N, C-alpha and C positions, 0 to 999 in steps of 0.2 A: 504494500498499499505505499501511496505517497505521504511521505511524513509530513505532518502538519506543523505549522511554527508553533513553538512552545507557547502556551497560554498561561501556565502557572507561574505567579509572581517568582517563585524560585524552583523553576525546572531543574532537573538533573544536568550536570555539566556534560554528560555524553550525548543528550538530545540536543542540547543548545548547540553543539560543535557539530552534530551530525546535520542539523538543520542548515546551519551555515555553509558547511562543505557541499551540501547537495545543490543549495542556490549557487554556490560558485561554480560548480561544475556545470549545472544546467543553462547558465548565462555565459559560460565559457570564460569566466574570470579565471579558471583553471581549465585549460583547453584539453581536448581529447589526446590521449596518449602521454599526459602528464603524469609525473611521479609525485606523489604527496609523502612528505617525511613527518612521522611521528615527532621528531624533536622540533621541527618548525612550527607545527599546529600547536604542540604543548607551549612554546614560546609565545605564540600569537594570541592564545587565550589565558596565558599565565597559570597552567595547570600542570599537573604530574602526566606521565605517558598513560596510565592506566585509563581514564575517561576517554583519551584519544584513540587508545584501542578499542574501545567499546564504541566509539562513534564510527571507528572505521567498519565495524561489523554491522552497524545500523545501514551504513550507506552501502556497503556490498551486499546485504540483503536486498536493497532497492533493485542492484544491479549496475550501478553506476561506477564501481570500483572494483577491483580484484587485489586482494592482500596477499603479498608476497613476503613470506619470512625474511626478516633481515634487511628487506629492501624498503619496506613501506606500502603504500597502496598506488595501484596505477589505474588510472582513469581509462576507461573502455574507449575503443576507437569506433569511429563510424565506418560502416561497410555496408554494400548492397543488400546483402542477405538481411543483416539487422533492420536496415530501413524498411525492407520490405514486409518483413514481421511485424514491426510497429505499424505499419498502415494497415496491412491485413487484419490485425486485431481491433485496431481502432475502428475500422468500418464495421466488423461483427459487432463490437460491443455498444457502439454508439447506434446501430441499428437496433439493438435490443431495448436500448434506454428509449428510444424514441417511439418504438412499437408499445412499451409501457405506458410512456407519457401520453399517447393517444387514447388510451383507455382509463386514465387516471387523473388527468388535469381537469380542474373546474373552468367554468366560463370566465370566471374573474382572472385566474392564472393564465388562461389562453389570450385574454385581452392584455394582460401584462407581458406576455410573450410577443406578440405582435408590435407592442410599443417598444420593447427592447430590439426586435428586429429593424425596425424603422430607424433607431438610433444607429446602428450598424450599418445600414444602407446609407445614411447620411455621411458617416465617416469615410465609407469606400469612396464616395464621390468627392469627398473633400482632399483626401490624399492618397498617393499610390504606395505608401510605406506598407509593405506586406507584414511587418512586425505588428504594427498597429491593427491591421486587419486581422491577424491570429489571434491577438489579445482580446479584442472586441468579440469575435465569433465564438471563442472559447467561453466567454462570459454569458454569451446566449445559450451555449451548449451546457454550461454548468446550471443554468436555471433550469433548462429541460430536465436534466439529470437530477437535480434536488427535489423535483415533483413527480418522477416517475415510479416512485414507490418500491424501488428496487434498490436495497443498500448494496448487495453483493455487486450487482453491475456497476453501481457508482464507484465503490472502491476499485475495482478493475479499471474502469474508464479513467479514474484519477492518476492510476499509475502509469498507464498508458499514455495520457495527456503530458506527463512529466517528460517522458522520452520524446514525445513528438516536438515539444517545445525546445529540448536538447538540441535535437537534430536539425531543428529549423533554421539555426545558425550558420548553415552552409549558405544559406541564402544571403546574397550581397545585393547593394542598391542598384547595381545593374540590371538585376532580375525583377526589379519592381515592374509591376503593370497594372496601369489603371483599369484595362479591359480585363485583365483575369481576376482582379477584385471585384469587378462588377459582375463578373460571370458567378463568382461564388456567392455573392450576395444574392443573386437571382435563383441560385440552386438552394439556398438556404430559405428563401421565401416559399419556394415550392413545399421543402420540407415542413415548415412550420405550420402553412395552410392544410397539409395532410394530418398534421397534429390537431390542429383546431377542429377540423371537419370529423375527428374521431375515426381515421383511417389507418388503423395500426399497419397492415400491410403494405400500403403505399409509404407510409411514414419511413418504415425500416427500408423500403429500397431507396426512398428520397435521401435518406441519411448516408448510405453506402455511396451513392451517386455523388453527392457532395464531397466525401472525402477521395474518391477516385480522382475526381477533378483536381483535387490539391496534391493527389499523388502523381499526377501526370505533369503538373507545373513544376513538381519538386525534381523530377528526373534531370533536367539539365544542368541544375546548379549542383546536383549531387555528382555528377560526372565530371564537373569542372573542379570541384573541390578534391575528389579522388585523383584526377590527374595531378592537381598541384601538390598534393601530400605526397605522390610518389616521387616528386623530385627533391624532396627535402630529406636531409640526412635523418637517420632515425634517432630517436631520443634513447639515451643509455642510463640505465640505472646505477646508482651509487649505493654502498652500503650505509647503513645509518651510523 
């Protein structure tokens, strides 16, 4: 499950560190393929090595790092197979969430959904920044998920969305497209209307179509990223 930010006034140190590391990795402040050292993280947070080791275990459980004895933690790399896995799981899970939402949401919630969709559409016409598009569309998706009545589906979707946000950083400004953003907003409107009309089968298909469109747009920047990475020297680990 995606780790929520600590809400307790005095949360355990390992959870605080794990949440910070997760955000640093997802936002590429710690890039893919990097090594993270226990000693450096302990110094950063002013703690002993014990809570850092526990934090590494939490982040490894999410799947963002691999802990290597005497080396520290290695941030996973982006590759075609992993990207395809994320998209296929995302399509399937979001389809289930939207199917459930079409049978569960109230009229008032449907009205709120369409209002949020309109805000997303206005943003898409205002900027071609794909990161802003993704953040806004994810907020609409999160609203749908919170009202689908399926906690297990929500938990799975949250974890997949974390990886989707992480891998989206292969996209650079040269790939921003107003037309692509508008097309995504159009597909999202089709999806939301199926939910509002209480059409679960159609909502499921529309959710998959929406993410298939995103997957198609993602292909070119992914190939450019992988080609650029292949020309870089490999990062070498050093002992702690």
